[in-house]
Phi, psi and omega in degrees: 000136182277154179287147176302144183291146188288131185286137180261104178240144176288163182301318181295328177291324178295315183300322178298315185293321172306317178294335182285329182244043188291331183292311184298317182299310185301314186285334174289318184250353164234076188304153172297141177223181182300118183089002176294142178203160176252128191225110180064243183263358184250135173264113185261122179206190176279144177293111178296356187255356184209159172297065181285125187267335188207145184281147179151335182251342182245129183223137164255124182271117182255358178217174176075187185294338178261010185306132186093001179243166175219154181222143167246098184291348184275317181253349182086000177291152174198160176184189178257192185292329176290326173294323175299314179300318179295317177303312177301313179284333184079033195237174176275183191276342178294310178295319180294328176298311185296314178301321182294320182289329181289311181305319187275357185064047183258019184285316179213101180241157180277158180305319178296319173300315176300323182284325182297311181301317177294325169304318187285327174300312181298322174300312182300319179298314180301315176301316187292313183298322180292324179292322175295317176302314178295324183286327174296319175296316183296320188299311177307314186296318180291330174289316176302308188299321184285325177292319185295317182298311184299317185302328185286350179290158170289124190294319181265125178265358175305125176086000181259162169315329179292317179301310178299319176303302187296322177289305189285326185254330188249347177076019182254107177262103186297333181295331180284339179278340178103321179208162182267159176289134186287343178286348179252142189218167181239137171233128189282340185217095183243135186288149168221151177207105184220155180237130169293105179308337181270315181267341183086359184291136173263133176247112182227140178164210177218143185201159179295149186211146168273130178244138181232129184281121172261126181231160177272186181304322180278001178092002180285144175296124181254304185212180179229125172273131182242134174240102178286137177243163180195157180279135184272174176312329183266014177080005176251152177294140180209178176297150178290153181282065176252157178302322176231091177288343180238119173218158185243132181265105186110179180260132191240359179317114176096343181262180178204164168268122178278093198281315190216137173267352185083195181247143173287179181295340178248018170098353173281186178296154174288167183286162177300158183307316182292353184244007180299145175283147172314146177094007190284152177240140184236129173271126174243122183249169169281286195265170170312299185303318172299318180301308177304319174298319175297321178296318177298322186274328177228076179295348174274357187269154171271122190229134180231154177243129186270358181073320178211154187290338174296345181258005176308306188288339182274337183304129181269129182238152180289159177302334188288340178277109182250006175224125187228128174255115177264119185264095188264160170285154183270094185235125177283347182294119182298336178291318177299316184291329179295326176301314176300311178305322177295318178301320181301314179292320178300312182290328172295325179292332180283358174103011186258155168278128189230127167243158176232127181253128172233146177289114171244020184270345189118132189087186186267321186232180181295326182287337174293320182297314183295319176297319181286327180289325175300314181304317181290325173299321181290336186267351183085010174270174188219110172251159186246142173278120180264142181238162177235112179264147178222000000 
């Protein structure tokens, strides 16, 4: 009796079978480690493809609309389950495909096995398609909610807690800029519902917040950044004492907050991003406060906030932008620096001149540098801000 013929399955069919066994695949190729845990739809563990020291940045999504995908928020890497196998083995996708077949037991199957697995793959494909459809619908709804929240905010922030927070805590006086960024608004009552991961304490209610509109390259609303505010012990406005005083409503990958257009040739506001001339330069920061700090120092510059360093590489820019300055935090963690390095490579491959600025003046970010510079001027001393170009 001859051996059963080797089953011929396409890459997509094998991926569907992996998706049907995504829990087993996740545990096999991203093994549990000290501190691993499952939270909602995600299985959080160490990245099997790099010397990851602590759980918290690498996740395999085993349920929900992103089931069968994984993300490393420290490096910006992401992929599907076949990519996870390749990540674990440190191999190419061809070798990972052979490993996947072996994991699934597809080397020599009977016709009945073939039929059963094909049926399972088809069910998994349909489940995946339905999850993706639901995901698209949820994405549309979340974008509408985010845009509606931002629209409900107060357009002018002069005289609001936002202006006081930026001036008193961050050293950003919007009056010196002449006008406020249109992407920022104030809302007196934004809902929050958070749990302190250490104590289990629940924080739920409403409070004043600074809102920032996150848009894509075409200017479409993607998400809304929220910074909750409260009066501190010294009587001045500060970030609210919440587990996460800053959160984003919606998915913002690839988007940014357009903080500052810079100045036109006669001193007015610069043109919209879509209308910039070839050779334009953009400054890209992480947070809103950093972007406003750059505006204080360089009011002629065009500045955008990417929200997180993991989004530096994803922010879409028009072809006319040929020079990018990434304003990064001064962080000694090699994983964090690797994220910025990757962003430099991505934008350089797009044909841009890319430079990185890091604060060497004291403190972590450019807002720390701005506040220290302001303090020196008030004391009558004079320090210089040093930059790092790459």
